[in-house]
C-alpha positions in Angstrom: 144.4 123.1 110.9 141.3 121.6 109.0 140.7 117.7 110.4 142.2 115.3 107.4 139.7 113.3 105.9 140.1 110.2 103.0 139.0 111.1 99.4 136.0 109.0 100.4 134.8 111.1 102.9 136.1 114.5 100.8 133.5 113.6 98.4 131.0 114.0 101.0 132.3 117.1 102.3 132.5 118.8 98.8 128.6 118.3 98.8 128.3 121.0 101.1 130.3 123.1 98.8 127.5 123.9 96.6 124.2 123.0 98.8 121.1 124.3 97.6 119.9 126.6 100.4 116.4 125.5 100.1 118.0 122.2 101.9 119.4 124.6 104.2 115.9 126.0 104.8 114.1 122.7 105.4 116.6 121.5 107.7 116.3 124.7 110.0 112.4 124.6 109.7 112.4 121.2 110.8 114.4 122.1 113.8 112.2 125.2 114.9 109.0 122.9 114.0 110.2 120.4 116.8 110.8 123.4 119.1 114.6 122.7 119.5 116.1 125.6 121.4 119.0 126.0 123.7 118.6 128.8 126.0 121.1 131.2 127.7 121.1 132.9 131.1 123.4 136.1 131.2 124.3 138.6 133.1 120.5 138.4 134.9 119.1 138.0 131.7 117.0 135.0 129.9 117.8 134.6 126.4 115.8 132.4 124.2 117.3 131.3 121.3 117.0 128.9 118.2 119.1 125.9 117.8 122.6 126.9 116.8 123.4 124.2 114.4 125.8 123.5 111.4 124.6 121.0 108.7 127.9 119.7 108.0 128.3 116.6 110.2 131.7 115.5 111.5 132.5 112.4 110.4 134.7 109.7 112.4 136.0 106.1 111.1 134.3 103.3 113.0 137.4 101.6 113.5 138.8 104.7 114.6 135.8 105.5 117.0 136.1 101.7 118.7 139.1 102.7 120.0 137.6 105.8 121.0 134.7 103.5 122.7 136.9 101.3 124.4 139.0 104.0 126.5 135.9 105.8 127.4 134.4 103.1 129.0 137.4 101.8 131.0 137.6 105.6 132.1 134.0 105.6 133.5 134.1 102.5 135.2 137.3 103.6 136.8 135.6 107.2 138.0 132.7 105.2 139.1 135.2 102.9 141.1 136.8 106.4 143.0 133.0 107.3 143.4 132.2 104.5 145.2 135.9 103.9 147.3 135.6 108.0 148.1 132.3 107.9 149.6 133.5 104.7 151.6 136.8 103.1 152.6 139.2 106.1 150.6 141.5 103.3 150.1 143.1 105.4 146.9 143.8 108.4 149.5 145.3 106.2 152.2 147.5 104.3 149.6 148.6 107.5 148.6 147.4 107.6 145.2 145.4 110.7 145.5 146.5 113.4 148.3 143.8 113.2 150.9 143.7 117.4 150.4 142.5 116.9 146.9 139.2 115.0 148.4 139.0 116.7 151.3 139.0 120.4 149.8 137.3 119.4 146.7 134.1 122.0 146.3 131.5 119.0 145.4 133.0 116.9 147.9 130.2 115.8 150.2 131.4 114.0 153.5 128.1 114.0 154.8 127.3 111.4 152.5 129.9 109.1 153.4 128.7 105.3 153.8 125.7 105.5 151.3 125.8 103.6 148.4 123.6 103.6 145.5 121.3 101.0 143.9 123.4 98.4 142.0 126.8 100.2 143.2 126.0 102.7 139.8 127.1 106.4 140.5 128.0 107.6 136.9 125.1 106.6 135.5 125.3 109.1 132.9 128.8 110.6 132.1 129.4 113.4 129.3 133.1 112.6 128.5 135.0 116.1 126.3 137.7 115.5 123.9 139.7 116.7 121.4 141.6 115.6 118.5 145.5 117.0 118.5 146.7 118.7 115.4 150.3 117.6 116.5 150.0 113.9 117.3 146.7 113.4 115.6 145.6 111.0 118.9 142.5 112.3 120.9 143.1 113.4 124.3 140.4 113.8 127.2 139.7 117.4 128.7 137.2 116.7 131.3 134.9 114.6 132.7 131.1 115.4 133.4 129.4 113.1 135.6 127.4 115.7 137.5 124.4 116.8 135.1 126.0 116.5 131.4 123.5 117.8 128.6 123.4 117.9 125.1 122.8 114.5 124.3 119.2 115.7 122.7 120.7 117.4 120.1 122.7 115.3 118.0 119.1 112.8 118.5 117.2 115.6 116.8 120.0 116.6 114.4 119.7 112.8 113.2 116.0 113.4 112.6 116.7 116.4 110.5 119.5 114.9 108.5 117.2 111.7 107.9 114.5 113.9 106.9 116.4 116.2 104.5 118.7 113.8 103.2 117.7 110.0 103.0 120.3 109.6 100.3 123.1 109.6 102.7 121.8 107.0 104.9 121.5 104.9 102.3 124.7 104.7 100.3 126.6 105.4 103.7 127.4 102.7 106.5 126.4 105.1 109.4 126.4 103.9 112.9 122.3 104.3 114.9 121.9 106.3 118.1 118.6 106.1 118.4 118.6 102.9 120.5 120.2 105.8 123.2 116.6 106.1 124.5 116.0 102.4 124.8 119.6 102.4 126.6 118.8 105.0 129.3 115.0 103.7 130.1 117.1 100.0 130.7 119.4 101.8 132.8 116.6 103.6 134.9 115.1 100.6 134.9 118.3 98.7 136.6 118.7 100.9 139.5 115.0 101.8 140.1 113.8 101.0 143.7 110.3 100.3 142.8 107.8 103.1 141.2 107.9 105.3 138.3 111.0 106.7 136.4 111.1 110.6 136.4 113.3 113.4 134.9 113.2 116.4 137.2 113.5 119.4 135.7 114.2 123.0 137.2 111.5 124.2 134.7 111.3 125.8 131.0 113.8 128.7 132.3 116.7 126.0 132.3 119.0 126.7 129.4 118.5 122.4 128.5 114.7 122.5 129.2 114.4 121.2 125.6 116.4 118.0 126.4 114.6 117.4 129.5 111.1 117.1 127.7 112.9 114.9 124.9 114.6 112.5 127.1 111.3 111.7 129.1 109.3 111.7 125.9 112.0 108.7 124.6 112.4 106.7 127.5 108.5 106.9 128.5 109.4 108.7 131.9 107.1 111.2 133.5 108.5 114.9 133.6 108.2 116.2 136.9 109.1 119.6 138.7 110.2 119.7 142.4 106.8 120.7 143.3 105.6 117.5 141.7 107.2 115.4 144.1 106.6 114.6 147.7 108.3 112.7 150.2 106.5 110.4 152.8 108.1 108.4 155.6 111.5 108.5 153.0 109.6 107.4 150.1 109.1 109.8 147.0 105.7 110.3 145.1 104.8 111.6 141.9 101.2 113.9 142.8 99.0 114.2 140.3 96.4 117.4 140.1 93.8 115.3 141.4 95.8 114.5 144.4 96.7 110.7 143.3 100.1 109.7 144.4 102.4 107.4 142.6 105.8 105.9 144.2 108.9 107.0 142.3 112.0 104.5 141.6 114.4 106.3 139.7 114.7 110.4 139.7 117.1 111.3 136.6 117.7 115.0 138.3 118.8 117.6 135.9 119.7 120.2 138.5 122.9 120.2 140.8 123.4 119.2 144.5 122.7 122.5 145.7 119.0 122.7 144.5 118.4 119.4 145.2 116.8 119.6 148.9 116.1 122.6 150.4 116.3 120.5 153.7 120.0 119.5 153.1 121.5 122.4 150.8 120.6 125.6 149.4 117.2 126.4 151.9 116.3 129.1 149.5 116.0 126.6 146.6 112.5 126.6 145.1 113.6 123.8 142.4 114.5 120.9 144.5 112.5 118.5 146.7 112.1 118.7 150.7 113.6 115.7 152.3 114.6 113.6 148.8 118.2 113.2 150.4 116.3 111.3 153.2 115.0 109.1 150.5 118.3 108.2 149.4 120.1 107.8 152.5 117.1 104.9 153.3 117.9 103.5 149.6 114.4 104.0 148.9 115.2 106.3 145.5 117.9 105.6 142.6 119.2 109.1 141.9 120.7 109.7 138.5 123.3 110.7 138.8 124.7 110.4 142.1 124.7 113.1 144.9 128.3 114.0 145.1 129.7 113.0 141.8 131.0 116.5 141.6 134.4 115.5 143.4 135.7 113.5 140.3 134.5 116.4 138.0 136.9 118.3 140.0 139.9 119.4 137.4 142.3 119.0 140.1 140.8 115.3 140.6 141.0 115.4 136.5 144.9 115.0 137.0 144.4 111.4 138.9 142.1 109.8 136.4 145.2 107.8 134.7 146.4 106.6 137.6 142.5 105.3 138.6 142.8 103.3 136.0 146.0 101.1 136.9 144.6 101.4 140.8 141.2 100.4 140.1 141.2 98.1 136.5 144.9 97.3 136.7 144.6 98.1 133.2 146.9 100.9 131.3 145.0 103.6 130.1 143.7 103.7 126.7 143.1 107.3 126.1 145.2 110.4 127.6 144.5 113.6 129.5 145.9 116.4 128.2 149.5 117.1 129.9 148.5 119.0 133.0 150.5 120.5 136.1 149.6 121.0 139.5 151.0 123.6 141.4 150.0 122.0 144.5 153.4 120.3 144.1 156.3 122.3 144.2 158.1 121.0 140.6 155.1 121.7 138.9 154.3 125.1 140.7 157.8 126.3 139.1 157.2 125.1 136.1 153.6 126.8 135.9 155.3 130.2 137.0 158.4 129.9 134.6 155.8 128.9 131.6 152.7 130.7 132.5 152.7 132.6 129.4 152.7 129.4 127.2 149.8 127.4 128.9 146.0 127.4 130.1 145.4 128.3 133.8 141.8 126.6 134.9 139.8 127.1 138.0 139.3 123.6 139.4 135.7 124.3 140.4 134.3 126.0 137.3 132.8 124.7 134.6 130.9 125.1 131.1 133.9 127.5 129.8 134.1 129.4 132.9 137.4 130.4 134.8 139.5 129.0 132.0 142.9 131.7 131.4 145.0 131.9 128.5 148.1 132.8 129.5 149.4 134.5 126.0 146.4 136.4 126.5 147.0 138.1 129.8 147.9 141.9 130.4 150.8 141.8 132.6 148.8 143.2 135.4 146.7 140.2 135.1 149.6 137.7 135.0 150.9 138.9 137.7 147.3 138.9 140.1 147.1 135.0 138.8 150.4 134.1 140.0 149.9 135.4 143.2 146.8 133.7 143.4 148.4 130.4 142.6 151.0 130.9 145.3 148.2 131.7 147.8 146.1 128.9 146.7 147.7 125.8 144.5 145.0 123.8 145.2 142.3 125.9 143.3 144.3 125.7 140.0 145.7 123.6 137.4 147.6 124.5 134.3 147.8 122.8 131.0 149.6 123.0 127.3 147.7 124.2 124.9 146.5 121.8 122.6 146.3 122.7 119.3 142.9 120.4 118.0 141.9 120.6 114.8 139.5 122.6 112.8 136.3 121.2 111.3 134.3 122.8 108.1 131.6 124.8 109.0 128.8 126.5 107.3 128.5 130.0 108.3 127.2 133.0 107.1 127.1 131.7 103.4 130.0 130.4 103.3 132.1 127.7 104.9 134.9 128.6 107.2 137.2 126.7 109.9 136.0 126.8 113.4 137.9 124.7 116.8 135.8 121.7 117.5 135.7 119.0 120.6 133.6 116.0 120.8 131.4 115.3 123.6 130.8 111.6 123.9 127.8 110.1 126.0 127.9 107.2 128.2 125.0 105.2 129.8 126.4 103.2 133.2 123.3 100.6 133.6 123.8 96.3 133.7 126.5 97.0 131.0 128.5 100.5 129.9 127.7 101.5 126.5 129.1 104.6 124.6 126.4 106.4 122.1 127.9 106.0 118.4 128.4 109.7 118.3 127.8 112.4 120.2 128.1 116.0 120.3 130.6 117.9 118.3 130.5 121.4 119.7 132.5 124.3 117.8 133.3 127.7 118.4 131.5 130.7 116.4 134.4 132.8 116.4 137.7 132.2 114.5 140.3 130.9 116.6 138.6 130.8 119.5 139.3 127.5 121.9 135.9 127.5 124.2 133.6 125.7 122.4 131.4 125.1 125.1 127.0 125.5 124.9 127.1 128.2 127.6 129.8 130.4 125.7 127.5 130.5 122.9 129.1 127.8 120.7 127.4 125.9 118.1 126.5 121.9 117.4 127.0 119.5 114.7 126.2 116.1 114.5 128.7 113.0 114.7 128.7 110.5 112.4 130.0 107.0 113.3 130.7 105.5 109.8 132.0 101.9 108.6 134.2 102.8 105.5 
């Protein structure tokens, strides 16, 4: 079902029904000139590909986005409080709100970092919150929280520049919220937690799928783009080394690599992209790492189930936005429901991300269904199940025509001295008809998102 829009907005969409193909070429040329790409690394093969964009933006009325903004800020504040709690007193566990087993057995929980508090108490510096709009209720629903290394924010920023270049008349006639301040807000957040020294964007290198984004974010924040071998730790302080041997102290690192590869001394010893000893500097309070080490416990899809309770527990507020209806096989009642209704549910492996480990019950063969049931019974903590959300399709320009495709929204949140949500976000859409997996790592495409005051 295509998302309904007002008559005023439909007039805008109608423009794209007969769009001049020269405009499409101009738009594409702008992106190619700026070397915008999103690479894939699948089955041991590096695939360098053009940016999979769609010219038709998603438009959200500002009045509708205002409620989203309030709910997202509320959620990120609660998640930051949860992380600070879980790495210190664990009051939420002691009070029985979150089962201890769900924390202790979370793959990304790092008990060796208990008692370490990041600068200014901020752990969720940059968050990506994934939402869909339910076609049945018309309400926005949160699908996932991404608090480790969320990617994609550079793409709406770049697409917006392409739109302004190709269609300046839209920005003269429509009240479209600006997103160009994102770089300033990100820099302010880096400066806020900086312990004294340079701001650095730490990249795994050009073969990473989001390397374009790493270099882009360094540029718009004035930070230094560095790889692991550009940094050295001396006496628990981090320094940037130049080619002439000069060293400059680093105060904040926006890292774009996972915990496992961050420090070969503390995590994966074979990592060639991390910084040896950086966790010692973090423990000593001499460096701000954005996002903080150990955030993955809050990304766990099992922990996701408890976020509405976190909002009530830490903020004493009712959640503004809802989770998708979710069941935990860990609980006997939920387990019985999941096993009895597996054919109509979505089954997810809690430790997976990027669209991996997602199984649609109605697509399972009898043999695969039996195997999943056995795995759920053997390891109930490993799985969650969710009702299928029939979220809206959006019009997408593909193969010379306009077709409906499933689409979600990733909202970007910066947590510095204050918490702010970018007035737009990245709309991701599936390339195939009827596909519910829109993730970039699954080959999905991108749209800009316009927040418009009507």
